[in-house]
C-alpha positions in Angstrom: 4.1 -4.2 -19.4 5.5 -0.8 -19.9 2.3 0.7 -21.2 0.4 -0.6 -17.6 3.7 1.0 -15.4 3.2 4.4 -16.9 -1.1 4.4 -16.4 -0.5 3.3 -13.2 1.8 6.0 -12.7 0.1 8.9 -14.0 -2.9 7.5 -13.0 -1.8 8.5 -8.9 -0.1 12.1 -10.3 -2.2 16.1 -10.0 -3.0 16.7 -13.3 -0.5 19.9 -13.5 1.7 17.2 -12.7 1.7 14.5 -14.8 4.1 16.0 -18.3 6.8 15.5 -15.1 5.7 12.6 -12.9 5.9 10.8 -16.2 9.1 12.0 -17.7 9.8 11.1 -13.8 8.7 7.5 -14.3 11.2 7.4 -17.5 14.6 8.7 -16.1 14.0 5.6 -13.2 13.1 2.8 -15.8 16.2 4.2 -17.4 18.7 4.6 -14.7 17.4 0.8 -13.6 17.9 -0.9 -17.4 21.1 1.1 -17.2 22.2 0.0 -13.6 20.6 -2.7 -12.3 22.7 -5.3 -14.1 25.9 -4.2 -14.1 25.2 -3.8 -10.0 23.4 -8.0 -10.0 26.5 -8.6 -12.1 28.3 -7.3 -8.8 26.7 -9.8 -6.6 27.6 -12.4 -8.4 30.9 -13.5 -7.2 29.2 -13.3 -3.4 25.8 -15.0 -3.8 26.5 -17.2 -6.9 23.9 -17.2 -9.6 21.2 -19.3 -7.7 20.6 -17.3 -4.3 20.8 -14.1 -6.8 18.0 -15.1 -9.1 16.5 -16.8 -5.4 16.6 -13.3 -3.6 15.4 -11.3 -7.4 12.2 -14.2 -6.9 11.6 -13.2 -3.0 12.2 -9.4 -4.6 9.6 -9.6 -7.3 6.6 -11.4 -5.5 7.1 -8.6 -2.3 6.9 -6.2 -4.9 3.9 -8.1 -7.1 2.3 -7.7 -2.9 2.8 -3.7 -2.7 1.6 -3.5 -6.5 -1.5 -4.6 -4.5 -2.0 -3.1 -2.0 -1.5 0.4 -3.2 -3.7 -0.2 -6.7 -6.3 -2.7 -5.7 -8.7 0.4 -5.6 -7.2 0.3 -9.5 -6.9 -3.4 -10.0 -10.8 -4.5 -8.7 -12.8 -3.5 -10.8 -11.3 -4.6 -12.8 -11.4 -8.6 -11.9 -15.0 -8.0 -11.2 -16.0 -7.1 -14.5 -13.9 -9.6 -15.9 -15.2 -12.3 -13.6 -18.8 -11.7 -14.0 -18.1 -11.7 -17.4 -17.0 -14.7 -17.4 -20.0 -16.3 -15.4 -22.2 -14.9 -17.9 
């Protein structure tokens, strides 16, 4: 999944800014991995585990819609290719 995310980040970047795009992507990834669990851990006393996971699941669904909205031109040809191969 990490490779796919990197490819999608690079696919939207201008050719001359690829190194900056990749380094920014990994900086954000490292920050999310470092601070995400700690920040979520601070929410548990107020929300409890069930509500925290419910909120995170809503966030994942919303992120999926945002992904499809902004990457439809990349994802759609792959879906068409795979669906036509399955029919043959």
